[in-house]
Steps between C-alpha positions, in 0.01 A plus 500: 500500500783697654824618344804285426867589513560272206339198336526283812273627778225741592515673838215591734507655848193455723437716808239452772461485879381245755403504866843369606716682246405854389736463204474194276678457167537237231749545220436244227711407197307292247654326201357619172558154354321310780264677739539225761869588545530779757735655753322669789611714792254540789582787731303560822579796724400630842699690761599180686565255216594482132456180297675454164383181329630396160378220276679459167316252280641601165643148479236242593766236566697724733282720723679743732369625833622762746337643812660786694359631827618823662356605836538796736501531878533781752798511732502606866507867397197461276696530175394273216775277360528207265416187698536196275609449142422149376525352153406157367539371147465196280614440143838674490811348342613363834792732566356803684705783648370577848667734749368677810376796293473353150334210318535429128337214311531416130299264281512388140371239257447464126212747486590771751729626770538771757595583854356662812674671786424639843766732636559760769602845376621818668239771539562849362622725784236766433208266572353620831365250758597205282700193595857535378449203267218369282430172318467461125335214313591469131389257231680475168344304213665411166293608200750456221869493422663716767160661564357507851194643667563619856283645773592617849306514827657715773375430853556796733449528876399834651571521873157652563266353241648158421545326165435637153605404147595665175464307176698570183504332161489282310797638307673356199873431527749398234763315697547712812422827321157664502393479135300808412550447128222242491246764599381423850125441490272544798328202654123477519374597846172361627304608808361189663593144581617278211338171403572230758683279254764770449598520868413156642849352456671805648275492808516125560740347753781271386773278639834670452821615662461771763753762607500758780691813403403709804334433833465750786339462841263745670798693643611577147811283537604303194510128569774288341414378153530135404835575341625680811377219727689248288820704531454531877443126535804419288715734712367343822570151368855600409553641851352186651743282308795711611392507864419129509842419358663739746315339792608156383866603488489682834530848353178609676436437868303642790687670786307633800174505303658703215559355155856537378661415171861467390572623150856540366630503857261774628226449757159617375250576778120458474516303179154444348449127461249359248597133491414225750669530838 
């Protein structure tokens, strides 16, 4: 039956392998009051790709979904680096925090609540042949008053061998403090694939909001994120407005094939012009 941290859930961790992913995991929380209420993490790992797929169905009226995909590529020198970091979700409270290296989503209803994050962290300096950063997926689930269950998945990238993961938890927290007083009990570990009904929702596709936290090309260069592109476009639009206004008032003109601008009485040569000419 598995062990429970308290009266709310039992916890089981399944481990197996497949032809595409040598490492497959399913971490399943099951309500002790209603066996149809579950929260499941599906983790699939090979050296080129890691998939973290979460389906929280503890509240039947408010299902929560999250899919994170982390890939690796080799640069022109043959070193393996993180390629893409993508996350999609559905069912959060509608006010996510998403930055270039961080995504945080919360959810709550009458029966349950929690949050999940995907963030970039600095690597320890003594890790040889590793990328200087790694990505961490964390899910926190409320199991009582100020009681939370948390687990962590660290996705590492070795320059020679590619992607790997380390899995820790679940741990019980009281507020933000690790609560050892409750007597941390071990989860039940099972060798083999779980019943299909336990992982079907986590594996299924869904319509949700998608975010790109990292995207590199084959040269290993980081491409602008959606947030960065927006900032660049806004800056270009601002420059276009200024230059268009300057052109209209005669502050910018072309002399001998060179663009000149007058600003506070000074002549500016080779002015970059974004607006219509």
